[in-house]
PyMOL CGO cylinders between C-alpha atoms (Angstrom):
from pymol import cmd
from pymol.cgo import CYLINDER

trace = [
    CYLINDER, 0.11, 56.16, -56.54, 1.38, 59.12, -54.52, 0.3, 1, 1, 1, 1, 1, 1,
    CYLINDER, 1.38, 59.12, -54.52, 0.02, 60.59, -51.30, 0.3, 1, 1, 1, 1, 1, 1,
    CYLINDER, 0.02, 60.59, -51.30, -0.17, 64.37, -51.90, 0.3, 1, 1, 1, 1, 1, 1,
    CYLINDER, -0.17, 64.37, -51.90, -1.55, 65.34, -48.48, 0.3, 1, 1, 1, 1, 1, 1,
    CYLINDER, -1.55, 65.34, -48.48, -1.17, 67.60, -46.68, 0.3, 1, 1, 1, 1, 1, 1,
    CYLINDER, -1.17, 67.60, -46.68, -1.87, 70.33, -49.23, 0.3, 1, 1, 1, 1, 1, 1,
    CYLINDER, -1.87, 70.33, -49.23, -2.60, 74.04, -49.19, 0.3, 1, 1, 1, 1, 1, 1,
    CYLINDER, -2.60, 74.04, -49.19, -5.12, 76.00, -51.29, 0.3, 1, 1, 1, 1, 1, 1,
    CYLINDER, -5.12, 76.00, -51.29, -5.59, 74.80, -54.87, 0.3, 1, 1, 1, 1, 1, 1,
    CYLINDER, -5.59, 74.80, -54.87, -2.77, 72.20, -54.77, 0.3, 1, 1, 1, 1, 1, 1,
    CYLINDER, -2.77, 72.20, -54.77, -3.77, 68.74, -56.01, 0.3, 1, 1, 1, 1, 1, 1,
    CYLINDER, -3.77, 68.74, -56.01, -4.67, 66.55, -53.05, 0.3, 1, 1, 1, 1, 1, 1,
    CYLINDER, -4.67, 66.55, -53.05, -5.30, 63.02, -51.79, 0.3, 1, 1, 1, 1, 1, 1,
    CYLINDER, -5.30, 63.02, -51.79, -3.63, 59.79, -52.91, 0.3, 1, 1, 1, 1, 1, 1,
    CYLINDER, -3.63, 59.79, -52.91, -3.71, 59.60, -56.71, 0.3, 1, 1, 1, 1, 1, 1,
    CYLINDER, -3.71, 59.60, -56.71, -1.68, 58.39, -59.67, 0.3, 1, 1, 1, 1, 1, 1,
    CYLINDER, -1.68, 58.39, -59.67, 1.32, 60.39, -60.80, 0.3, 1, 1, 1, 1, 1, 1,
    CYLINDER, 1.32, 60.39, -60.80, 4.01, 60.16, -63.46, 0.3, 1, 1, 1, 1, 1, 1,
    CYLINDER, 4.01, 60.16, -63.46, 7.64, 60.31, -62.38, 0.3, 1, 1, 1, 1, 1, 1,
    CYLINDER, 7.64, 60.31, -62.38, 9.25, 62.79, -64.77, 0.3, 1, 1, 1, 1, 1, 1,
    CYLINDER, 9.25, 62.79, -64.77, 12.75, 63.05, -63.25, 0.3, 1, 1, 1, 1, 1, 1,
    CYLINDER, 12.75, 63.05, -63.25, 15.62, 60.81, -64.28, 0.3, 1, 1, 1, 1, 1, 1,
    CYLINDER, 15.62, 60.81, -64.28, 16.91, 58.19, -61.88, 0.3, 1, 1, 1, 1, 1, 1,
    CYLINDER, 16.91, 58.19, -61.88, 20.38, 59.61, -62.53, 0.3, 1, 1, 1, 1, 1, 1,
    CYLINDER, 20.38, 59.61, -62.53, 19.49, 63.07, -61.19, 0.3, 1, 1, 1, 1, 1, 1,
    CYLINDER, 19.49, 63.07, -61.19, 20.10, 64.01, -57.56, 0.3, 1, 1, 1, 1, 1, 1,
    CYLINDER, 20.10, 64.01, -57.56, 21.29, 62.22, -54.47, 0.3, 1, 1, 1, 1, 1, 1,
    CYLINDER, 21.29, 62.22, -54.47, 18.23, 62.83, -52.28, 0.3, 1, 1, 1, 1, 1, 1,
    CYLINDER, 18.23, 62.83, -52.28, 15.37, 60.29, -52.16, 0.3, 1, 1, 1, 1, 1, 1,
    CYLINDER, 15.37, 60.29, -52.16, 13.16, 62.70, -54.12, 0.3, 1, 1, 1, 1, 1, 1,
    CYLINDER, 13.16, 62.70, -54.12, 11.44, 62.35, -57.48, 0.3, 1, 1, 1, 1, 1, 1,
    CYLINDER, 11.44, 62.35, -57.48, 9.89, 65.06, -59.63, 0.3, 1, 1, 1, 1, 1, 1,
    CYLINDER, 9.89, 65.06, -59.63, 6.34, 63.99, -60.40, 0.3, 1, 1, 1, 1, 1, 1,
    CYLINDER, 6.34, 63.99, -60.40, 3.32, 65.20, -62.37, 0.3, 1, 1, 1, 1, 1, 1,
    CYLINDER, 3.32, 65.20, -62.37, -0.02, 64.27, -60.77, 0.3, 1, 1, 1, 1, 1, 1,
    CYLINDER, -0.02, 64.27, -60.77, -2.79, 62.56, -62.73, 0.3, 1, 1, 1, 1, 1, 1,
    CYLINDER, -2.79, 62.56, -62.73, -6.43, 63.58, -62.46, 0.3, 1, 1, 1, 1, 1, 1,
    CYLINDER, -6.43, 63.58, -62.46, -9.70, 62.64, -64.20, 0.3, 1, 1, 1, 1, 1, 1,
    CYLINDER, -9.70, 62.64, -64.20, -9.92, 63.79, -67.81, 0.3, 1, 1, 1, 1, 1, 1,
    CYLINDER, -9.92, 63.79, -67.81, -12.43, 66.57, -68.40, 0.3, 1, 1, 1, 1, 1, 1,
    CYLINDER, -12.43, 66.57, -68.40, -13.45, 67.86, -71.81, 0.3, 1, 1, 1, 1, 1, 1,
    CYLINDER, -13.45, 67.86, -71.81, -12.41, 71.49, -71.09, 0.3, 1, 1, 1, 1, 1, 1,
    CYLINDER, -12.41, 71.49, -71.09, -8.81, 70.26, -70.60, 0.3, 1, 1, 1, 1, 1, 1,
    CYLINDER, -8.81, 70.26, -70.60, -8.48, 70.02, -74.38, 0.3, 1, 1, 1, 1, 1, 1,
    CYLINDER, -8.48, 70.02, -74.38, -7.84, 73.81, -74.37, 0.3, 1, 1, 1, 1, 1, 1,
    CYLINDER, -7.84, 73.81, -74.37, -5.04, 73.56, -71.77, 0.3, 1, 1, 1, 1, 1, 1,
    CYLINDER, -5.04, 73.56, -71.77, -1.50, 73.02, -73.00, 0.3, 1, 1, 1, 1, 1, 1,
    CYLINDER, -1.50, 73.02, -73.00, -0.47, 71.75, -69.54, 0.3, 1, 1, 1, 1, 1, 1,
    CYLINDER, -0.47, 71.75, -69.54, -2.92, 68.83, -69.48, 0.3, 1, 1, 1, 1, 1, 1,
    CYLINDER, -2.92, 68.83, -69.48, -1.83, 65.68, -71.32, 0.3, 1, 1, 1, 1, 1, 1,
    CYLINDER, -1.83, 65.68, -71.32, -4.55, 63.17, -71.96, 0.3, 1, 1, 1, 1, 1, 1,
    CYLINDER, -4.55, 63.17, -71.96, -3.78, 59.52, -71.20, 0.3, 1, 1, 1, 1, 1, 1,
    CYLINDER, -3.78, 59.52, -71.20, -6.13, 56.65, -71.99, 0.3, 1, 1, 1, 1, 1, 1,
    CYLINDER, -6.13, 56.65, -71.99, -6.11, 53.50, -69.88, 0.3, 1, 1, 1, 1, 1, 1,
    CYLINDER, -6.11, 53.50, -69.88, -4.24, 50.52, -71.31, 0.3, 1, 1, 1, 1, 1, 1,
    CYLINDER, -4.24, 50.52, -71.31, -2.66, 47.29, -70.07, 0.3, 1, 1, 1, 1, 1, 1,
    CYLINDER, -2.66, 47.29, -70.07, 0.66, 49.01, -69.37, 0.3, 1, 1, 1, 1, 1, 1,
    CYLINDER, 0.66, 49.01, -69.37, -0.22, 52.19, -67.44, 0.3, 1, 1, 1, 1, 1, 1,
    CYLINDER, -0.22, 52.19, -67.44, -2.64, 50.67, -64.95, 0.3, 1, 1, 1, 1, 1, 1,
    CYLINDER, -2.64, 50.67, -64.95, -5.20, 53.45, -65.30, 0.3, 1, 1, 1, 1, 1, 1,
    CYLINDER, -5.20, 53.45, -65.30, -8.88, 52.54, -65.31, 0.3, 1, 1, 1, 1, 1, 1,
    CYLINDER, -8.88, 52.54, -65.31, -10.37, 55.68, -66.87, 0.3, 1, 1, 1, 1, 1, 1,
    CYLINDER, -10.37, 55.68, -66.87, -9.42, 58.53, -69.19, 0.3, 1, 1, 1, 1, 1, 1,
    CYLINDER, -9.42, 58.53, -69.19, -7.01, 60.75, -67.30, 0.3, 1, 1, 1, 1, 1, 1,
    CYLINDER, -7.01, 60.75, -67.30, -4.93, 63.90, -67.55, 0.3, 1, 1, 1, 1, 1, 1,
    CYLINDER, -4.93, 63.90, -67.55, -1.35, 64.48, -66.47, 0.3, 1, 1, 1, 1, 1, 1,
    CYLINDER, -1.35, 64.48, -66.47, -1.32, 67.96, -64.92, 0.3, 1, 1, 1, 1, 1, 1,
    CYLINDER, -1.32, 67.96, -64.92, 2.11, 69.37, -65.69, 0.3, 1, 1, 1, 1, 1, 1,
    CYLINDER, 2.11, 69.37, -65.69, 1.22, 72.71, -64.08, 0.3, 1, 1, 1, 1, 1, 1,
    CYLINDER, 1.22, 72.71, -64.08, 1.38, 70.95, -60.69, 0.3, 1, 1, 1, 1, 1, 1,
    CYLINDER, 1.38, 70.95, -60.69, 4.85, 69.43, -60.96, 0.3, 1, 1, 1, 1, 1, 1,
    CYLINDER, 4.85, 69.43, -60.96, 6.16, 68.63, -57.49, 0.3, 1, 1, 1, 1, 1, 1,
    CYLINDER, 6.16, 68.63, -57.49, 9.27, 67.20, -55.95, 0.3, 1, 1, 1, 1, 1, 1,
    CYLINDER, 9.27, 67.20, -55.95, 8.24, 64.51, -53.48, 0.3, 1, 1, 1, 1, 1, 1,
    CYLINDER, 8.24, 64.51, -53.48, 10.12, 62.26, -51.09, 0.3, 1, 1, 1, 1, 1, 1,
    CYLINDER, 10.12, 62.26, -51.09, 9.94, 58.55, -51.85, 0.3, 1, 1, 1, 1, 1, 1,
    CYLINDER, 9.94, 58.55, -51.85, 7.97, 58.10, -48.61, 0.3, 1, 1, 1, 1, 1, 1,
    CYLINDER, 7.97, 58.10, -48.61, 4.95, 59.61, -50.39, 0.3, 1, 1, 1, 1, 1, 1,
    CYLINDER, 4.95, 59.61, -50.39, 4.91, 56.75, -52.93, 0.3, 1, 1, 1, 1, 1, 1,
    CYLINDER, 4.91, 56.75, -52.93, 2.16, 54.24, -52.12, 0.3, 1, 1, 1, 1, 1, 1,
    CYLINDER, 2.16, 54.24, -52.12, 2.25, 51.76, -55.03, 0.3, 1, 1, 1, 1, 1, 1,
    CYLINDER, 2.25, 51.76, -55.03, 3.28, 51.34, -58.67, 0.3, 1, 1, 1, 1, 1, 1,
    CYLINDER, 3.28, 51.34, -58.67, 0.41, 51.16, -61.19, 0.3, 1, 1, 1, 1, 1, 1,
    CYLINDER, 0.41, 51.16, -61.19, 2.46, 50.79, -64.36, 0.3, 1, 1, 1, 1, 1, 1,
    CYLINDER, 2.46, 50.79, -64.36, 4.33, 52.78, -67.00, 0.3, 1, 1, 1, 1, 1, 1,
    CYLINDER, 4.33, 52.78, -67.00, 3.32, 55.39, -69.53, 0.3, 1, 1, 1, 1, 1, 1,
    CYLINDER, 3.32, 55.39, -69.53, 4.34, 54.99, -73.16, 0.3, 1, 1, 1, 1, 1, 1,
    CYLINDER, 4.34, 54.99, -73.16, 7.30, 56.74, -74.73, 0.3, 1, 1, 1, 1, 1, 1,
    CYLINDER, 7.30, 56.74, -74.73, 4.88, 58.81, -76.80, 0.3, 1, 1, 1, 1, 1, 1,
    CYLINDER, 4.88, 58.81, -76.80, 3.05, 59.92, -73.65, 0.3, 1, 1, 1, 1, 1, 1,
    CYLINDER, 3.05, 59.92, -73.65, 6.35, 60.85, -71.99, 0.3, 1, 1, 1, 1, 1, 1,
    CYLINDER, 6.35, 60.85, -71.99, 7.25, 62.99, -75.03, 0.3, 1, 1, 1, 1, 1, 1,
    CYLINDER, 7.25, 62.99, -75.03, 3.88, 64.75, -74.78, 0.3, 1, 1, 1, 1, 1, 1,
    CYLINDER, 3.88, 64.75, -74.78, 4.42, 65.28, -71.03, 0.3, 1, 1, 1, 1, 1, 1,
    CYLINDER, 4.42, 65.28, -71.03, 7.91, 66.70, -71.65, 0.3, 1, 1, 1, 1, 1, 1,
    CYLINDER, 7.91, 66.70, -71.65, 6.53, 69.04, -74.31, 0.3, 1, 1, 1, 1, 1, 1,
    CYLINDER, 6.53, 69.04, -74.31, 3.80, 70.22, -71.91, 0.3, 1, 1, 1, 1, 1, 1,
    CYLINDER, 3.80, 70.22, -71.91, 6.39, 70.87, -69.19, 0.3, 1, 1, 1, 1, 1, 1,
    CYLINDER, 6.39, 70.87, -69.19, 8.47, 72.86, -71.68, 0.3, 1, 1, 1, 1, 1, 1,
    CYLINDER, 8.47, 72.86, -71.68, 5.40, 74.93, -72.54, 0.3, 1, 1, 1, 1, 1, 1,
    CYLINDER, 5.40, 74.93, -72.54, 4.58, 75.57, -68.87, 0.3, 1, 1, 1, 1, 1, 1,
    CYLINDER, 4.58, 75.57, -68.87, 8.10, 76.90, -68.18, 0.3, 1, 1, 1, 1, 1, 1,
    CYLINDER, 8.10, 76.90, -68.18, 8.16, 78.70, -71.54, 0.3, 1, 1, 1, 1, 1, 1,
    CYLINDER, 8.16, 78.70, -71.54, 11.25, 76.80, -72.68, 0.3, 1, 1, 1, 1, 1, 1,
    CYLINDER, 11.25, 76.80, -72.68, 11.90, 76.97, -76.38, 0.3, 1, 1, 1, 1, 1, 1,
]
cmd.load_cgo(trace, "trace")
């Protein structure tokens, strides 16, 4: 869980789940690159930047959710509220592919 406030405009807000996508070996500052998680909505199927994640015993989610890779953000560790769990290796691969698509990396 990460506290995203304060925000401006259309930025994702409030305290919500997020996936840490940066490596622990990267950087010296107490900052992690994260992708916020929001409620899954059917129209997200068309978006290459939304990665659907279903709740399971490992990730700690309680409802179908979407990782929003369009809203990647570097956040200080002070914004972290609690640890819900871990996403699967398959989900991380899908998230990495979505990030690559968002930045048009081939």
